[in-house]
C-alpha positions in Angstrom: 0.0 0.0 0.0 1.5 3.3 -1.1 1.9 6.0 1.5 1.0 9.5 0.9 3.6 12.2 1.6 2.6 15.0 4.0 2.9 18.6 3.0 5.2 20.5 5.3 3.8 23.5 7.2 4.8 26.6 5.4 5.1 29.6 7.7 4.4 32.1 4.9 1.2 30.3 3.7 -1.5 30.8 6.4 -4.0 28.0 7.3 -7.5 28.2 6.0 -10.5 27.7 8.1 -10.7 24.0 7.3 -7.0 23.2 8.0 -5.2 22.4 11.2 -1.7 21.3 12.4 -1.6 17.7 13.4 0.5 16.1 16.2 3.6 15.9 13.9 3.4 19.7 13.2 2.3 19.2 9.6 -0.5 20.8 7.7 -3.7 18.7 7.5 -7.3 19.2 6.4 -10.5 18.2 8.2 -11.8 16.5 5.1 -8.9 14.1 5.4 -9.8 13.0 8.9 -10.2 9.4 7.7 -7.2 9.5 5.4 -3.5 9.8 5.7 -3.4 7.0 8.3 0.1 5.6 7.5 0.5 4.0 11.0 -2.8 2.2 10.6 -2.0 1.2 7.0 1.4 -0.2 8.1 -0.2 -2.2 10.9 -2.8 -3.7 8.6 -0.2 -4.6 5.9 1.9 -6.4 8.5 -1.2 -8.2 9.8 -2.2 -9.3 6.2 1.3 -10.5 5.5 1.5 -12.2 8.9 4.5 -10.3 9.9 5.4 -9.2 13.4 4.1 -5.8 14.5 6.5 -3.1 15.5 7.0 -2.5 19.2 5.2 0.9 19.1 2.6 0.1 16.4 -0.3 0.1 18.7 0.8 3.3 20.5 1.1 5.1 17.1 -2.3 3.9 15.9 -3.9 5.1 19.1 -2.2 8.4 18.8 -3.4 8.8 15.2 -7.0 8.0 16.3 -6.8 10.6 19.1 -5.5 13.1 16.6 -8.5 12.5 14.3 -10.9 12.8 17.2 -10.0 16.5 17.5 -12.5 17.1 14.7 -15.5 17.6 17.1 -18.5 16.9 15.0 -17.3 13.3 14.1 -17.7 12.1 17.7 -20.7 14.3 18.4 -22.7 12.8 15.6 -22.0 9.2 16.7 -22.7 10.1 20.3 -26.0 11.8 19.4 -27.0 8.7 17.3 -26.5 6.3 20.3 -28.1 8.5 23.0 -30.9 10.5 21.3 -33.1 7.6 20.3 -36.4 9.6 20.4 -37.6 13.1 21.0 -38.3 13.6 24.6 -36.1 13.1 27.7 -32.5 12.6 26.7 -29.1 12.8 28.4 -27.4 13.8 25.2 -27.5 17.6 25.8 -26.8 17.4 29.5 -23.8 15.0 29.1 -22.5 17.1 26.2 -22.7 20.3 28.4 -21.0 18.6 31.3 -18.3 17.1 29.2 -17.7 20.4 27.4 -17.4 22.2 30.7 -14.8 19.7 32.1 -12.9 19.3 28.9 -12.5 23.1 28.4 -11.4 23.4 32.0 -8.9 20.5 31.5 -7.5 22.3 28.4 -7.2 25.5 30.4 -5.2 23.7 33.1 -3.1 21.6 30.7 -2.4 24.1 27.9 -2.9 27.7 29.2 -1.7 27.5 32.8 1.8 26.0 31.9 2.5 28.9 29.6 3.0 31.0 32.7 0.6 33.8 31.8 -2.0 32.8 34.5 -1.1 33.2 38.2 -2.5 31.2 41.1 -5.2 33.7 42.0 -6.6 33.6 38.4 -6.4 29.8 38.3 -8.2 29.6 41.6 -10.9 31.9 40.5 -11.6 29.8 37.4 -11.5 26.6 39.4 -13.9 28.1 42.0 -16.3 29.2 39.3 -16.4 25.8 37.7 -17.0 24.1 41.1 -19.8 26.5 42.0 -21.4 26.0 38.6 -21.5 22.3 39.0 -22.9 22.6 42.6 -25.6 24.9 41.4 -26.4 22.5 38.5 -26.8 19.6 40.9 -29.1 21.7 43.0 -31.1 22.6 39.9 -31.4 18.9 39.0 -33.1 18.1 42.4 -36.5 18.8 40.9 -38.6 21.6 39.5 -41.5 21.2 42.0 -44.1 18.6 41.1 -47.9 18.9 41.5 -48.9 16.1 43.8 -52.5 15.3 44.8 -53.8 16.3 48.2 -54.7 13.4 50.4 -58.3 14.6 50.6 -58.6 14.5 46.8 -57.4 10.9 46.4 -59.6 7.9 46.6 -57.5 5.2 44.9 -54.0 4.6 43.5 -52.6 2.2 40.9 -49.0 1.0 41.4 -46.6 0.1 38.5 -43.5 -1.8 39.6 -41.9 -1.1 36.2 -42.2 2.7 35.7 -42.9 4.1 32.3 -39.9 5.6 30.4 -41.6 9.0 29.8 -42.0 9.7 33.6 -39.4 11.8 35.3 -37.4 9.7 37.6 -37.0 12.5 40.1 -40.8 12.5 40.5 -40.8 8.9 41.6 -37.9 9.5 44.0 -36.8 5.9 43.9 -40.3 4.5 44.7 -42.6 2.6 42.5 -44.7 4.6 40.1 -48.2 5.3 41.4 -51.0 6.7 39.3 -53.3 8.6 41.6 -57.0 8.7 40.9 -58.3 12.0 42.3 -61.8 13.3 42.9 -61.5 16.3 40.7 -61.9 18.6 43.7 -59.9 21.8 43.6 -60.2 23.3 47.1 -62.7 23.2 50.1 -63.9 26.7 49.5 -65.0 25.8 46.0 -67.1 22.8 47.0 -70.9 22.8 46.7 -73.6 21.7 49.1 -72.7 18.1 48.6 -69.2 18.7 49.7 -67.6 17.9 46.3 -67.0 20.1 43.4 -66.7 18.5 40.0 -64.6 20.1 37.3 -67.7 20.5 35.2 -69.0 23.1 37.6 -66.6 25.8 36.4 -64.6 26.6 33.3 -61.5 27.4 35.4 -61.7 24.0 37.1 -61.9 22.3 33.7 -58.7 24.0 32.6 -56.9 23.2 35.9 -57.8 19.5 35.7 -55.0 17.3 34.2 -56.4 14.2 32.6 -52.9 12.6 32.4 -51.7 13.1 36.0 -55.3 12.9 37.4 -54.7 15.9 39.6 -56.1 19.4 40.0 -53.4 21.8 39.0 -52.9 25.1 41.0 -52.7 28.4 39.1 -49.6 28.8 36.9 -48.8 25.0 37.0 -48.6 23.1 33.7 -48.2 19.6 32.4 -44.9 18.8 30.7 -45.4 16.3 27.9 -41.7 15.5 27.9 -41.4 14.7 31.6 -44.9 13.3 31.8 -45.8 15.2 35.1 -47.3 18.5 36.2 -44.9 21.2 37.3 -45.6 24.0 39.7 -45.2 27.4 38.1 -43.9 25.8 34.9 -41.5 28.0 32.9 -40.1 25.7 30.2 -38.5 22.3 29.7 -34.7 22.8 29.3 -33.0 20.1 27.3 -29.6 21.1 28.6 -30.5 20.0 32.1 -32.9 17.3 31.0 -35.5 18.6 33.3 -38.2 21.3 33.6 -37.6 24.7 35.1 -40.3 25.3 37.7 -41.0 26.8 41.1 -38.5 24.8 43.0 -35.5 25.2 40.8 -36.0 28.4 38.7 -33.9 30.5 41.0 -31.1 27.9 41.1 -31.3 27.6 37.3 -30.8 31.3 37.0 -27.9 31.1 39.4 -26.3 28.4 37.3 -26.5 30.6 34.2 -24.9 33.5 36.0 -22.1 31.5 37.5 -21.3 29.8 34.2 -21.3 33.0 32.3 -19.1 34.8 34.7 -16.6 31.9 34.7 -16.7 31.5 31.0 -16.2 35.2 30.2 -13.3 35.4 32.7 -11.7 32.2 31.3 -12.0 33.3 27.7 -10.3 36.6 28.5 -7.4 34.7 30.2 -7.0 32.4 27.3 -7.0 35.1 24.7 -4.5 37.2 26.7 -2.2 34.2 26.8 -2.3 33.0 23.2 -2.6 36.5 21.7 -1.0 39.0 24.1 -0.3 41.6 21.4 -4.1 42.2 20.8 -7.0 43.2 23.0 -9.4 40.6 24.1 -12.2 41.6 21.6 -9.8 42.0 18.7 -7.9 38.8 19.5 -11.1 36.8 19.2 -11.5 37.8 15.6 -7.9 38.5 14.6 -5.0 36.7 16.1 -2.1 36.1 13.6 0.1 33.0 13.8 -2.2 31.4 16.4 -2.4 28.2 14.3 1.3 27.8 14.0 1.5 25.8 17.3 -0.6 22.9 18.4 -1.1 24.4 21.9 -2.2 27.9 20.9 -4.4 26.5 18.1 -6.2 24.2 20.5 -6.6 26.9 23.1 -7.9 29.4 20.6 -10.4 27.0 19.2 -11.8 26.2 22.6 -12.0 29.9 23.3 -14.2 30.3 20.2 -16.3 27.3 21.2 -16.8 28.8 24.6 -17.7 32.2 23.1 -20.4 30.7 21.0 -22.0 28.9 23.9 -21.6 32.0 26.1 -23.4 34.1 23.5 -26.4 31.8 23.4 -26.6 31.6 27.2 -26.3 35.4 27.5 -29.4 35.7 25.3 -31.2 33.2 27.5 -30.2 35.0 30.7 -31.4 38.3 29.2 -34.8 36.9 28.4 -35.1 35.2 31.9 -34.2 38.5 33.6 -37.0 40.3 31.7 -39.5 37.5 32.5 -38.7 37.7 36.2 -38.9 41.4 36.3 -42.5 41.2 34.9 -43.4 38.1 36.9 -44.2 36.0 33.9 -43.0 32.6 32.7 -42.0 31.5 29.3 -45.1 29.3 29.1 -47.4 32.3 29.9 -45.5 34.5 27.4 -46.0 31.9 24.7 -49.7 31.9 25.4 -49.8 35.7 25.2 -48.0 35.5 21.8 -50.6 33.0 20.5 -53.5 35.2 21.7 -52.2 38.5 20.5 -50.3 37.3 17.4 -47.3 39.6 18.3 -43.9 38.9 19.6 -43.8 40.7 23.0 -40.4 41.8 24.4 -40.7 45.2 26.1 -43.7 46.3 28.0 -45.1 42.8 28.5 -47.8 42.7 31.1 -48.7 39.9 33.5 -51.7 39.6 35.8 -49.3 38.4 38.5 -47.0 41.5 38.3 -46.6 43.2 41.7 -43.9 45.7 40.7 -40.2 45.2 39.9 -39.0 44.9 43.5 -41.9 42.7 44.7 -41.6 40.5 41.6 -38.0 39.7 42.4 -38.7 39.2 46.1 -41.4 36.7 45.2 -39.1 35.0 42.7 -36.2 34.6 45.2 -38.5 33.2 47.9 -41.0 31.1 45.9 -39.0 27.9 46.4 -39.6 28.1 50.1 -43.4 28.2 49.7 -44.0 25.1 47.7 -46.7 23.9 50.0 -48.5 27.2 50.4 -51.5 27.8 48.2 -51.3 30.4 45.5 -53.5 33.4 46.6 -54.3 34.4 43.0 -57.3 32.4 41.7 -56.8 33.1 38.0 -54.6 31.3 35.5 -53.2 33.2 32.6 -52.8 30.1 30.4 
C-alpha cells in the first residue's frame, strides 16, 4: 500500500478555516480526517502479510486516532445517534454540556496555565467558578417542584412496579410509580352543598384538571409532555439540564446561568491574553495572527471560540429570563400571550401576576420556600 507524503507546514502560507496542524506539526485538512493513516496502514499490511508488528505500532495507531478525534462533529454525531433515540427526555445535551465544561477546564489547566501567563489567583478563580457552577447545576437537578395530589382528593391509586420511560425519575424519588385517581376537587372553598365540586362546575376548574396526571393543578402550573408530570409554576423544559424549570429550581437555574457566564467570560479573557498577548481581548477573538502555528495555541484558541459561541447563546437566554422575572411572567405564559395577540412581545409585556419590579424579584427569590403554600391568585393566565 503506497503511503502519501505530507505537506510540510509553510510559515508564509496561512492556514485556511478547514485546516489544522496535526500532532507531527504538519498541515492537514479536516476532510482528510479518515485518510493519511500511515500508521494504521502499516499495521494492517503487516497483519495481512502475517508479519510481526513493530513495538510501538499500537501506540502510534492510538495516537493517530486521538489526533483524528480532535474534529469535534465526528464524535458528536455518533454520540448523538446512540443517545438520542427519540424526541423527549434525553441525556445527550446534559452530558454534552457537562463534558464540554470539564474538557475546556482541563485544556485550560493543561495548555494555558503551563504557559506562565496565568497566576495562582486567576487559576483559583476559574476553578472556584467551575465548582460553583457544578454545585448549582446539581441543586437545579433536584427537581422543579411537582404537583402532587392532596390526600383529601385521592380515593385510589394504581402502582406500577416497572415505571414508564416517559415519567421523570425525580418525580418517583426511587419509589414505585403510582398513578393517583383524584376526585376532581380543587379546594374546600369551591365545594358545593354536597361537599364535592366536579370540574364540570366551572370553566376554570376544567382547565386546571390534568387528565394525564389525574390531579387538579394550582394556578400557573402546567403539564410537561416530555417529563410526563405536572410542574408548579412551569416556565419551560430545558433540554440542557434534561428537566423542567419550575417553582422549586427556577432560582437555582438562573444562578447556574450567572455562575457559568461569569466563569466563561473570565476564562475566555485569560486564554486570549495568553495566546494572543499583542491584541486586546475583543480583537484577539477575531484576529490573532500566527495562532495556528503551534498545536497548543491553536487548540486553546479553538476552545475559546467554542466557549464564546456557547456564552453568547446563554447570554441571550439570561437576558430573556431577567426580563420575565422582572415582569413576573413565565416562558409558558409568554408563549400563550403570543398566541392570543399574534405579536412577539419583548418590552412592556404585562402579566396579571405582576406586583412591581421589587416585589416580583422578592417573590421569585422566595418562591422555592413556599411550595406547600396555596397560591392566593385564583386566575390562571394560560
